[in-house]
C-alpha distance (Angstrom), angle and dihedral (degrees) to the residues before:
residue distance angle dihedral
M1 . . .
D2 3.79 . .
I3 3.79 128.0 .
K4 3.80 125.1 -146.0
L5 3.80 125.0 -148.9
D6 3.81 116.2 -172.6
L7 3.82 113.0 -164.1
H8 3.81 98.5 -177.5
D9 3.81 95.6 105.9
I10 3.81 96.6 47.8
F11 3.80 103.4 34.9
S12 3.81 93.5 119.0
D13 3.81 97.5 47.3
G14 3.81 109.2 80.1
R15 3.79 96.6 -168.4
A16 3.83 93.5 47.5
L17 3.77 89.1 47.5
E18 3.81 93.2 53.3
N19 3.82 90.8 45.2
A20 3.81 90.7 51.1
L21 3.80 92.1 49.2
H22 3.83 92.5 47.5
G23 3.80 88.8 47.7
G24 3.82 93.2 49.0
M25 3.78 92.2 50.1
Q26 3.79 91.8 46.7
E27 3.81 91.8 49.3
A28 3.80 90.3 49.1
K29 3.79 89.8 52.5
E30 3.81 94.6 46.6
K31 3.79 92.9 48.0
R32 3.80 93.6 37.6
A33 3.80 88.5 -129.2
K34 3.78 119.5 -168.5
A35 3.78 90.6 -137.5
L36 3.77 144.8 3.7
E37 3.81 113.3 -144.1
I38 3.79 110.3 -153.6
I39 3.82 117.0 -166.8
P40 3.80 111.1 -161.8
G41 3.81 91.4 161.3
K42 3.76 128.8 -124.7
G43 3.82 103.4 -84.6
S44 3.79 117.0 122.6
G45 3.79 94.1 -35.8
Q46 3.80 94.2 -113.3
L47 3.81 94.1 113.2
K48 3.80 90.9 49.9
K49 3.81 89.9 51.9
S50 3.80 90.4 48.3
V51 3.82 91.3 51.5
L52 3.81 91.6 49.5
R53 3.83 91.2 49.0
F54 3.81 90.5 47.9
L55 3.80 92.9 51.5
E56 3.81 92.5 46.8
K57 3.82 92.6 48.7
N58 3.81 99.4 41.6
Y59 3.79 106.6 25.8
K60 3.77 108.7 28.8
G61 3.80 106.2 147.7
A62 3.82 93.6 18.1
Y63 3.81 92.6 92.0
H64 3.76 133.9 45.4
R65 3.81 98.1 -134.8
I66 3.78 144.6 -27.2
E67 3.78 121.6 -125.0
K68 3.79 125.0 -164.5
D69 3.79 108.6 -150.2
D70 3.80 105.7 -114.8
K71 3.83 92.5 -161.8
N72 3.80 95.9 48.3
W73 3.79 112.5 23.9
G74 3.81 90.9 -166.2
R75 3.83 91.3 78.4
I76 3.80 135.6 73.7
F77 3.81 124.7 -168.4
V78 3.80 119.9 -154.3
H79 3.82 108.1 -160.9
F80 3.80 123.1 -156.7
R81 3.77 136.1 -161.0
W82 3.76 112.5 -161.7
E83 3.75 123.6 -160.4
K84 3.77 113.5 -120.0
């Protein structure tokens, strides 16, 4: 199971953005998702950088790896490995 989090509508609201990211990570944990797909959009790339910094600062160790989609640079995949 994968979870999708689209940030297009809240890109300019820092608090809503953080809440959405916390919520997405919590949902992924609760559902033991294989991946969380975060869609910051293409834009200037600043939102994508902010998302990556946020994950590094708040969730380091909670995910297995982060993948930046090389075919669509407006997407980030957070991959998980859950213990059985």
